[in-house]
OpenMM code with the backbone's topology and positions (N, CA, C; nanometers):
from openmm import Vec3, app, unit

residues = "UNK UNK UNK UNK UNK UNK UNK UNK UNK UNK UNK UNK UNK UNK UNK UNK UNK UNK UNK UNK UNK UNK UNK UNK UNK UNK UNK UNK UNK UNK UNK UNK UNK UNK UNK UNK UNK UNK UNK UNK UNK UNK UNK UNK UNK UNK UNK UNK UNK UNK UNK UNK UNK UNK UNK UNK UNK UNK UNK UNK UNK UNK UNK UNK UNK UNK UNK UNK UNK UNK UNK UNK UNK UNK UNK UNK UNK UNK UNK UNK UNK UNK UNK".split()
positions = [
    Vec3(17.2872, -21.7530, 12.4551),
    Vec3(17.3294, -21.7689, 12.5915),
    Vec3(17.4705, -21.8273, 12.5927),
    Vec3(17.5534, -21.7747, 12.6788),
    Vec3(17.6893, -21.8264, 12.6958),
    Vec3(17.6823, -21.9585, 12.7722),
    Vec3(17.7492, -22.0630, 12.7203),
    Vec3(17.7479, -22.1924, 12.7881),
    Vec3(17.8384, -22.1938, 12.9109),
    Vec3(17.9244, -22.0944, 12.9238),
    Vec3(18.0136, -22.0869, 13.0398),
    Vec3(17.9484, -22.0224, 13.1600),
    Vec3(17.8999, -21.8985, 13.1430),
    Vec3(17.8419, -21.8242, 13.2555),
    Vec3(17.6895, -21.8283, 13.2572),
    Vec3(17.6285, -21.8830, 13.1509),
    Vec3(17.4827, -21.8997, 13.1405),
    Vec3(17.4067, -21.7673, 13.1423),
    Vec3(17.4660, -21.6601, 13.0918),
    Vec3(17.3957, -21.5329, 13.0832),
    Vec3(17.3525, -21.5081, 12.9394),
    Vec3(17.2379, -21.4432, 12.9252),
    Vec3(17.1859, -21.4088, 12.7933),
    Vec3(17.2559, -21.2818, 12.7447),
    Vec3(17.3081, -21.2887, 12.6240),
    Vec3(17.3733, -21.1748, 12.5609),
    Vec3(17.3377, -21.1746, 12.4139),
    Vec3(17.3644, -21.0636, 12.3483),
    Vec3(17.3399, -21.0527, 12.2048),
    Vec3(17.4320, -21.1505, 12.1306),
    Vec3(17.3757, -21.2209, 12.0307),
    Vec3(17.4522, -21.3223, 11.9575),
    Vec3(17.5806, -21.2676, 11.8972),
    Vec3(17.5750, -21.1489, 11.8452),
    Vec3(17.6927, -21.0928, 11.7784),
    Vec3(17.8080, -21.0659, 11.8736),
    Vec3(17.7788, -21.0546, 12.0024),
    Vec3(17.8852, -21.0284, 12.0991),
    Vec3(17.9500, -21.1573, 12.1490),
    Vec3(17.8955, -21.2732, 12.1116),
    Vec3(17.9470, -21.4019, 12.1569),
    Vec3(18.0283, -21.4710, 12.0474),
    Vec3(18.1117, -21.5641, 12.0875),
    Vec3(18.1903, -21.6451, 11.9948),
    Vec3(18.1131, -21.7749, 11.9720),
    Vec3(18.0924, -21.8109, 11.8450),
    Vec3(18.0131, -21.9295, 11.8111),
    Vec3(18.1032, -22.0467, 11.7754),
    Vec3(18.0681, -22.1621, 11.8304),
    Vec3(18.1311, -22.2890, 11.7939),
    Vec3(18.0208, -22.3720, 11.7314),
    Vec3(18.0488, -22.4340, 11.6181),
    Vec3(17.9453, -22.5055, 11.5439),
    Vec3(17.9846, -22.6518, 11.5233),
    Vec3(17.8832, -22.7394, 11.5291),
    Vec3(17.9029, -22.8804, 11.4926),
    Vec3(17.8621, -22.8936, 11.3470),
    Vec3(17.9541, -22.9362, 11.2646),
    Vec3(17.9286, -22.9472, 11.1212),
    Vec3(17.8513, -23.0750, 11.0910),
    Vec3(17.8075, -23.0876, 10.9668),
    Vec3(17.7352, -23.2068, 10.9238),
    Vec3(17.8217, -23.3320, 10.9337),
    Vec3(17.9531, -23.3151, 10.9239),
    Vec3(18.0450, -23.4289, 10.9330),
    Vec3(18.0627, -23.4772, 11.0761),
    Vec3(18.0127, -23.4013, 11.1739),
    Vec3(18.0233, -23.4414, 11.3136),
    Vec3(18.1445, -23.3859, 11.3857),
    Vec3(18.2112, -23.2886, 11.3260),
    Vec3(18.3253, -23.2263, 11.3924),
    Vec3(18.2854, -23.0869, 11.4388),
    Vec3(18.3646, -23.0298, 11.5262),
    Vec3(18.3375, -22.8956, 11.5774),
    Vec3(18.4409, -22.7990, 11.5221),
    Vec3(18.3986, -22.6746, 11.5003),
    Vec3(18.4922, -22.5712, 11.4568),
    Vec3(18.4401, -22.4349, 11.5023),
    Vec3(18.5320, -22.3392, 11.5108),
    Vec3(18.4962, -22.2026, 11.5483),
    Vec3(18.4360, -22.1359, 11.4262),
    Vec3(18.3280, -22.0617, 11.4476),
    Vec3(18.2569, -21.9934, 11.3393),
    Vec3(18.2686, -21.8423, 11.3590),
    Vec3(18.3730, -21.7801, 11.3028),
    Vec3(18.3909, -21.6362, 11.3235),
    Vec3(18.2829, -21.5509, 11.2566),
    Vec3(18.2183, -21.6021, 11.1522),
    Vec3(18.1157, -21.5249, 11.0826),
    Vec3(17.9789, -21.5384, 11.1479),
    Vec3(17.9568, -21.6497, 11.2197),
    Vec3(17.8273, -21.6744, 11.2813),
    Vec3(17.7226, -21.7219, 11.1836),
    Vec3(17.7647, -21.7649, 11.0639),
    Vec3(17.6697, -21.8026, 10.9593),
    Vec3(17.6873, -21.9442, 10.9065),
    Vec3(17.7776, -22.0202, 10.9650),
    Vec3(17.7992, -22.1568, 10.9173),
    Vec3(17.6778, -22.2434, 10.9491),
    Vec3(17.6529, -22.3421, 10.8633),
    Vec3(17.5444, -22.4373, 10.8873),
    Vec3(17.5846, -22.5327, 10.9979),
    Vec3(17.4889, -22.5709, 11.0783),
    Vec3(17.5121, -22.6679, 11.1844),
    Vec3(17.4661, -22.6157, 11.3180),
    Vec3(17.4695, -22.7028, 11.4162),
    Vec3(17.4280, -22.6676, 11.5508),
    Vec3(17.5359, -22.5817, 11.6148),
    Vec3(17.4961, -22.4729, 11.6777),
    Vec3(17.5912, -22.3808, 11.7378),
    Vec3(17.5782, -22.3713, 11.8881),
    Vec3(17.6886, -22.3366, 11.9514),
    Vec3(17.6937, -22.3054, 12.0941),
    Vec3(17.7773, -22.1790, 12.1069),
    Vec3(17.7476, -22.0992, 12.2074),
    Vec3(17.8099, -21.9683, 12.2194),
    Vec3(17.8852, -21.9528, 12.3506),
    Vec3(17.9961, -21.8761, 12.3443),
    Vec3(18.0770, -21.8462, 12.4617),
    Vec3(18.1082, -21.6971, 12.4603),
    Vec3(18.1051, -21.6338, 12.5780),
    Vec3(18.1438, -21.4929, 12.5894),
    Vec3(18.2910, -21.4778, 12.5496),
    Vec3(18.3281, -21.3636, 12.4955),
    Vec3(18.4702, -21.3417, 12.4644),
    Vec3(18.5484, -21.3073, 12.5904),
    Vec3(18.5431, -21.3949, 12.6869),
    Vec3(18.6050, -21.3761, 12.8177),
    Vec3(18.6746, -21.5063, 12.8561),
    Vec3(18.7987, -21.4982, 12.8959),
    Vec3(18.8754, -21.6181, 12.9305),
    Vec3(18.8102, -21.6951, 13.0452),
    Vec3(18.7504, -21.6244, 13.1400),
    Vec3(18.6864, -21.6901, 13.2540),
    Vec3(18.5682, -21.7767, 13.2089),
    Vec3(18.4860, -21.7251, 13.1171),
    Vec3(18.3728, -21.8025, 13.0660),
    Vec3(18.4205, -21.9250, 12.9894),
    Vec3(18.5261, -21.9091, 12.9122),
    Vec3(18.5808, -22.0225, 12.8379),
    Vec3(18.6311, -22.1289, 12.9338),
    Vec3(18.6994, -22.0888, 13.0419),
    Vec3(18.7478, -22.1853, 13.1415),
    Vec3(18.6319, -22.2618, 13.2038),
    Vec3(18.5230, -22.1902, 13.2365),
    Vec3(18.4057, -22.2556, 13.2946),
    Vec3(18.3449, -22.3556, 13.1961),
    Vec3(18.3358, -22.3162, 13.0695),
    Vec3(18.2780, -22.4045, 12.9677),
    Vec3(18.3629, -22.5290, 12.9470),
    Vec3(18.4943, -22.5135, 12.9514),
    Vec3(18.5848, -22.6274, 12.9337),
    Vec3(18.5777, -22.7189, 13.0555),
    Vec3(18.5811, -22.6600, 13.1740),
    Vec3(18.5809, -22.7392, 13.2967),
    Vec3(18.4532, -22.8223, 13.3106),
    Vec3(18.3395, -22.7620, 13.2754),
    Vec3(18.2120, -22.8328, 13.2887),
    Vec3(18.1763, -22.9142, 13.1640),
    Vec3(18.2617, -22.9066, 13.0618),
    Vec3(18.2384, -22.9735, 12.9329),
    Vec3(18.1053, -22.9311, 12.8713),
    Vec3(18.0688, -22.8057, 12.8926),
    Vec3(17.9418, -22.7526, 12.8433),
    Vec3(17.9375, -22.7503, 12.6904),
    Vec3(18.0489, -22.7178, 12.6261),
    Vec3(18.0519, -22.7170, 12.4793),
    Vec3(18.0327, -22.8578, 12.4238),
    Vec3(18.0983, -22.9552, 12.4850),
    Vec3(18.0837, -23.0948, 12.4416),
    Vec3(17.9372, -23.1379, 12.4490),
    Vec3(17.8732, -23.1048, 12.5595),
    Vec3(17.7333, -23.1441, 12.5787),
    Vec3(17.6395, -23.0671, 12.4862),
    Vec3(17.6628, -22.9379, 12.4698),
    Vec3(17.5740, -22.8563, 12.3863),
    Vec3(17.5790, -22.8999, 12.2403),
    Vec3(17.6960, -22.9411, 12.1941),
    Vec3(17.7118, -22.9798, 12.0547),
    Vec3(17.7058, -23.1307, 12.0341),
    Vec3(17.7067, -23.2061, 12.1424),
    Vec3(17.7036, -23.3520, 12.1368),
    Vec3(17.8193, -23.4060, 12.0526),
    Vec3(17.9381, -23.3486, 12.0767),
    Vec3(18.0585, -23.3912, 12.0055),
    Vec3(18.1790, -23.3596, 12.0947),
    Vec3(18.2863, -23.4383, 12.0836),
    Vec3(18.4086, -23.4137, 12.1589),
    Vec3(18.4841, -23.2985, 12.0937),
    Vec3(18.5131, -23.1954, 12.1724),
    Vec3(18.5883, -23.0802, 12.1225),
    Vec3(18.7368, -23.1155, 12.1248),
    Vec3(18.8009, -23.1092, 12.0098),
    Vec3(18.9420, -23.1461, 11.9989),
    Vec3(19.0314, -23.0345, 12.0539),
    Vec3(19.1551, -23.0683, 12.0920),
    Vec3(19.2476, -22.9656, 12.1408),
    Vec3(19.2744, -22.8558, 12.0373),
    Vec3(19.2738, -22.8921, 11.9078),
    Vec3(19.2967, -22.7929, 11.8032),
    Vec3(19.1837, -22.6898, 11.8005),
    Vec3(19.0608, -22.7371, 11.8155),
    Vec3(18.9457, -22.6471, 11.8170),
    Vec3(18.9495, -22.5602, 11.9424),
    Vec3(18.9883, -22.6191, 12.0555),
    Vec3(18.9988, -22.5419, 12.1801),
    Vec3(19.1042, -22.4321, 12.1675),
    Vec3(19.2147, -22.4639, 12.1011),
    Vec3(19.3200, -22.3648, 12.0810),
    Vec3(19.2696, -22.2504, 11.9928),
    Vec3(19.2017, -22.2843, 11.8855),
    Vec3(19.1453, -22.1830, 11.7953),
    Vec3(19.0404, -22.0996, 11.8674),
    Vec3(18.9592, -22.1640, 11.9514),
    Vec3(18.8571, -22.0937, 12.0281),
    Vec3(18.9215, -21.9973, 12.1286),
    Vec3(19.0263, -22.0415, 12.1945),
    Vec3(19.0977, -21.9546, 12.2892),
    Vec3(19.1555, -21.8328, 12.2180),
    Vec3(19.2092, -21.8526, 12.0976),
    Vec3(19.2629, -21.7409, 12.0192),
    Vec3(19.1524, -21.6422, 11.9828),
    Vec3(19.0368, -21.6937, 11.9417),
    Vec3(18.9241, -21.6088, 11.9031),
    Vec3(18.8693, -21.5327, 12.0235),
    Vec3(18.8609, -21.5985, 12.1380),
    Vec3(18.8141, -21.5325, 12.2604),
    Vec3(18.9110, -21.4221, 12.2998),
    Vec3(19.0399, -21.4500, 12.2913),
    Vec3(19.1409, -21.3492, 12.3249),
    Vec3(19.1336, -21.2300, 12.2291),
    Vec3(19.1184, -21.2585, 12.0997),
    Vec3(19.1112, -21.1519, 11.9998),
    Vec3(18.9874, -21.0639, 12.0218),
    Vec3(18.8729, -21.1277, 12.0417),
    Vec3(18.7489, -21.0506, 12.0615),
    Vec3(18.7474, -20.9796, 12.1956),
    Vec3(18.8073, -21.0413, 12.2965),
    Vec3(18.8144, -20.9783, 12.4279),
    Vec3(18.8994, -20.8521, 12.4245),
    Vec3(19.0046, -20.8544, 12.3425),
    Vec3(19.0897, -20.7360, 12.3280),
    Vec3(19.0195, -20.6233, 12.2547),
    Vec3(18.9245, -20.6584, 12.1655),
    Vec3(18.8506, -20.5567, 12.0903),
    Vec3(18.7525, -20.4803, 12.1784),
    Vec3(18.7050, -20.5463, 12.2850),
    Vec3(18.6015, -20.4833, 12.3681),
    Vec3(18.6578, -20.3906, 12.4693),
] * unit.nanometer
topology = app.Topology()
chain = topology.addChain("A")
for resn in residues:
    res = topology.addResidue(resn, chain)
    for name in ("N", "CA", "C"):
        topology.addAtom(name, app.Element.getBySymbol(name[0]), res)
């Protein structure tokens, strides 16, 4: 489920953000990293909703850093262009 728009979609079509064992967050382009994951549609609007509501922070129980947000925005833009 996308944390921005709250719609159910296939996992492979979503962008995954994972909380690592060290307690930090990072973008998981492969979808196979260990740790708790949260998903966002590859759509700028969904990402804006997730950021505004701090849905990613709550889903992962960790503060999302600006560097991770920048990387996530790049991944959303890249995947959105592919579709």
